[in-house]
KEMI-777827 format. One record per residue (C-alpha): x, y, z; residue in three letters; residue number from 1. Coordinates in nm, 3 decimals, padded with zeros to 5 digits, always signed. Each point is the difference from the previous one (the first is absolute). Example, Ala and Ser with C-alpha at 12.3 -4.5 7.8 and 13.67 -1.06 7.14 Angstrom:
<rs>
<r><xx>+01.230</xx><yy>-00.450</yy><zz>+00.780</zz><res>ALA</res><n>1</n></r>
<r><xx>+00.137</xx><yy>+00.344</yy><zz>-00.066</zz><res>SER</res><n>2</n></r>
</rs>
This chain:
<rs>
<r><xx>+00.000</xx><yy>+00.000</yy><zz>+00.000</zz><res>MET</res><n>1</n></r>
<r><xx>+00.126</xx><yy>+00.345</yy><zz>-00.094</zz><res>GLU</res><n>2</n></r>
<r><xx>+00.063</xx><yy>+00.253</yy><zz>+00.278</zz><res>ASP</res><n>3</n></r>
<r><xx>-00.239</xx><yy>+00.291</yy><zz>-00.029</zz><res>LYS</res><n>4</n></r>
<r><xx>-00.137</xx><yy>+00.302</yy><zz>+00.178</zz><res>LEU</res><n>5</n></r>
<r><xx>-00.370</xx><yy>+00.070</yy><zz>+00.051</zz><res>GLU</res><n>6</n></r>
<r><xx>-00.039</xx><yy>+00.367</yy><zz>-00.095</zz><res>VAL</res><n>7</n></r>
<r><xx>-00.286</xx><yy>+00.245</yy><zz>+00.050</zz><res>THR</res><n>8</n></r>
<r><xx>+00.022</xx><yy>+00.361</yy><zz>-00.118</zz><res>ILE</res><n>9</n></r>
<r><xx>-00.285</xx><yy>+00.216</yy><zz>+00.125</zz><res>GLN</res><n>10</n></r>
<r><xx>-00.069</xx><yy>+00.356</yy><zz>-00.114</zz><res>GLY</res><n>11</n></r>
<r><xx>-00.276</xx><yy>+00.242</yy><zz>+00.096</zz><res>ARG</res><n>12</n></r>
<r><xx>-00.209</xx><yy>-00.129</yy><zz>-00.291</zz><res>GLU</res><n>13</n></r>
<r><xx>+00.033</xx><yy>-00.365</yy><zz>+00.104</zz><res>GLY</res><n>14</n></r>
<r><xx>+00.227</xx><yy>-00.298</yy><zz>-00.062</zz><res>VAL</res><n>15</n></r>
<r><xx>+00.245</xx><yy>+00.072</yy><zz>-00.284</zz><res>LEU</res><n>16</n></r>
<r><xx>+00.177</xx><yy>-00.338</yy><zz>+00.007</zz><res>PHE</res><n>17</n></r>
<r><xx>-00.046</xx><yy>-00.322</yy><zz>+00.190</zz><res>GLU</res><n>18</n></r>
<r><xx>+00.177</xx><yy>-00.326</yy><zz>-00.067</zz><res>GLY</res><n>19</n></r>
<r><xx>+00.322</xx><yy>-00.201</yy><zz>+00.012</zz><res>PRO</res><n>20</n></r>
<r><xx>+00.328</xx><yy>+00.162</yy><zz>-00.100</zz><res>ALA</res><n>21</n></r>
<r><xx>+00.368</xx><yy>-00.092</yy><zz>-00.009</zz><res>VAL</res><n>22</n></r>
<r><xx>+00.133</xx><yy>+00.350</yy><zz>+00.080</zz><res>ARG</res><n>23</n></r>
<r><xx>-00.114</xx><yy>+00.342</yy><zz>+00.122</zz><res>VAL</res><n>24</n></r>
<r><xx>+00.224</xx><yy>+00.307</yy><zz>-00.033</zz><res>SER</res><n>25</n></r>
<r><xx>-00.044</xx><yy>+00.360</yy><zz>+00.109</zz><res>SER</res><n>26</n></r>
<r><xx>+00.177</xx><yy>+00.312</yy><zz>+00.129</zz><res>VAL</res><n>27</n></r>
<r><xx>+00.011</xx><yy>+00.143</yy><zz>+00.351</zz><res>ASN</res><n>28</n></r>
<r><xx>+00.195</xx><yy>+00.283</yy><zz>+00.165</zz><res>GLY</res><n>29</n></r>
<r><xx>+00.327</xx><yy>-00.194</yy><zz>-00.017</zz><res>THR</res><n>30</n></r>
<r><xx>-00.031</xx><yy>-00.127</yy><zz>-00.358</zz><res>GLY</res><n>31</n></r>
<r><xx>-00.115</xx><yy>-00.294</yy><zz>-00.209</zz><res>ASP</res><n>32</n></r>
<r><xx>-00.084</xx><yy>-00.333</yy><zz>+00.162</zz><res>PHE</res><n>33</n></r>
<r><xx>-00.123</xx><yy>-00.344</yy><zz>-00.105</zz><res>ASP</res><n>34</n></r>
<r><xx>-00.218</xx><yy>-00.250</yy><zz>+00.181</zz><res>ILE</res><n>35</n></r>
<r><xx>+00.038</xx><yy>-00.368</yy><zz>-00.087</zz><res>LEU</res><n>36</n></r>
<r><xx>-00.161</xx><yy>-00.307</yy><zz>+00.156</zz><res>PRO</res><n>37</n></r>
<r><xx>+00.116</xx><yy>-00.067</yy><zz>+00.356</zz><res>ARG</res><n>38</n></r>
<r><xx>+00.086</xx><yy>+00.369</yy><zz>+00.052</zz><res>HIS</res><n>39</n></r>
<r><xx>+00.028</xx><yy>+00.120</yy><zz>+00.359</zz><res>ALA</res><n>40</n></r>
<r><xx>-00.305</xx><yy>+00.170</yy><zz>+00.147</zz><res>ASN</res><n>41</n></r>
<r><xx>+00.016</xx><yy>+00.363</yy><zz>-00.109</zz><res>PHE</res><n>42</n></r>
<r><xx>-00.202</xx><yy>+00.322</yy><zz>-00.007</zz><res>ILE</res><n>43</n></r>
<r><xx>+00.083</xx><yy>+00.314</yy><zz>-00.194</zz><res>SER</res><n>44</n></r>
<r><xx>-00.138</xx><yy>+00.319</yy><zz>-00.142</zz><res>LEU</res><n>45</n></r>
<r><xx>+00.029</xx><yy>-00.003</yy><zz>-00.379</zz><res>ILE</res><n>46</n></r>
<r><xx>+00.018</xx><yy>+00.307</yy><zz>-00.219</zz><res>ASN</res><n>47</n></r>
<r><xx>+00.063</xx><yy>-00.062</yy><zz>-00.370</zz><res>ASP</res><n>48</n></r>
<r><xx>-00.138</xx><yy>-00.316</yy><zz>-00.162</zz><res>HIS</res><n>49</n></r>
<r><xx>-00.060</xx><yy>-00.365</yy><zz>+00.071</zz><res>ILE</res><n>50</n></r>
<r><xx>+00.092</xx><yy>-00.280</yy><zz>-00.242</zz><res>ASP</res><n>51</n></r>
<r><xx>-00.164</xx><yy>-00.341</yy><zz>+00.031</zz><res>VAL</res><n>52</n></r>
<r><xx>+00.108</xx><yy>-00.307</yy><zz>-00.197</zz><res>VAL</res><n>53</n></r>
<r><xx>-00.305</xx><yy>-00.230</yy><zz>+00.005</zz><res>PRO</res><n>54</n></r>
<r><xx>+00.068</xx><yy>-00.374</yy><zz>-00.031</zz><res>VAL</res><n>55</n></r>
<r><xx>+00.043</xx><yy>-00.078</yy><zz>-00.372</zz><res>GLY</res><n>56</n></r>
<r><xx>-00.047</xx><yy>+00.362</yy><zz>-00.113</zz><res>GLU</res><n>57</n></r>
<r><xx>+00.197</xx><yy>+00.312</yy><zz>-00.085</zz><res>GLU</res><n>58</n></r>
<r><xx>+00.067</xx><yy>+00.278</yy><zz>+00.251</zz><res>VAL</res><n>59</n></r>
<r><xx>-00.294</xx><yy>+00.228</yy><zz>+00.083</zz><res>ARG</res><n>60</n></r>
<r><xx>+00.075</xx><yy>+00.354</yy><zz>+00.121</zz><res>THR</res><n>61</n></r>
<r><xx>-00.230</xx><yy>+00.207</yy><zz>+00.219</zz><res>PHE</res><n>62</n></r>
<r><xx>+00.073</xx><yy>+00.372</yy><zz>+00.055</zz><res>PRO</res><n>63</n></r>
<r><xx>+00.020</xx><yy>+00.111</yy><zz>+00.362</zz><res>VAL</res><n>64</n></r>
<r><xx>-00.020</xx><yy>+00.347</yy><zz>+00.154</zz><res>ASP</res><n>65</n></r>
<r><xx>+00.014</xx><yy>-00.147</yy><zz>+00.347</zz><res>ASN</res><n>66</n></r>
<r><xx>-00.092</xx><yy>-00.324</yy><zz>+00.168</zz><res>GLY</res><n>67</n></r>
<r><xx>+00.083</xx><yy>-00.265</yy><zz>+00.254</zz><res>VAL</res><n>68</n></r>
<r><xx>+00.140</xx><yy>-00.345</yy><zz>-00.075</zz><res>LEU</res><n>69</n></r>
<r><xx>-00.002</xx><yy>-00.286</yy><zz>+00.251</zz><res>ARG</res><n>70</n></r>
<r><xx>+00.158</xx><yy>-00.344</yy><zz>-00.027</zz><res>VAL</res><n>71</n></r>
<r><xx>-00.114</xx><yy>-00.266</yy><zz>+00.244</zz><res>LEU</res><n>72</n></r>
<r><xx>+00.113</xx><yy>-00.350</yy><zz>-00.085</zz><res>GLY</res><n>73</n></r>
<r><xx>-00.041</xx><yy>-00.036</yy><zz>-00.377</zz><res>ASP</res><n>74</n></r>
<r><xx>-00.293</xx><yy>+00.245</yy><zz>-00.004</zz><res>ARG</res><n>75</n></r>
<r><xx>+00.057</xx><yy>+00.352</yy><zz>-00.140</zz><res>VAL</res><n>76</n></r>
<r><xx>-00.265</xx><yy>+00.266</yy><zz>+00.062</zz><res>GLU</res><n>77</n></r>
<r><xx>+00.021</xx><yy>+00.343</yy><zz>-00.158</zz><res>VAL</res><n>78</n></r>
<r><xx>-00.229</xx><yy>+00.293</yy><zz>+00.080</zz><res>TYR</res><n>79</n></r>
<r><xx>+00.030</xx><yy>+00.289</yy><zz>-00.248</zz><res>LEU</res><n>80</n></r>
<r><xx>-00.119</xx><yy>+00.358</yy><zz>+00.025</zz><res>GLY</res><n>81</n></r>
<r><xx>+00.038</xx><yy>+00.037</yy><zz>+00.374</zz><res>ILE</res><n>82</n></r>
<r><xx>-00.085</xx><yy>+00.361</yy><zz>+00.084</zz><res>LYS</res><n>83</n></r>
<r><xx>+00.273</xx><yy>+00.188</yy><zz>+00.180</zz><res>GLN</res><n>84</n></r>
<r><xx>-00.052</xx><yy>+00.313</yy><zz>+00.212</zz><res>LYS</res><n>85</n></r>
</rs>
């Protein structure tokens, strides 16, 4: 069985992506980062874009003004469009 991540990307308008992926990449305040299966638990603000490589598909890019990304086990949750004061 292939290692995979279960990814959900949620925007204000609803779920933008949900499904298995082999990699998620984004940008935070310290630079670019990648998340692969078995990644350590992780939470970060994201501020540029998010790339998802779904299982058996090409990379899909989602623009980001701001958001939060959380990794817990092999589950990646992304919440986009978080309002900042």
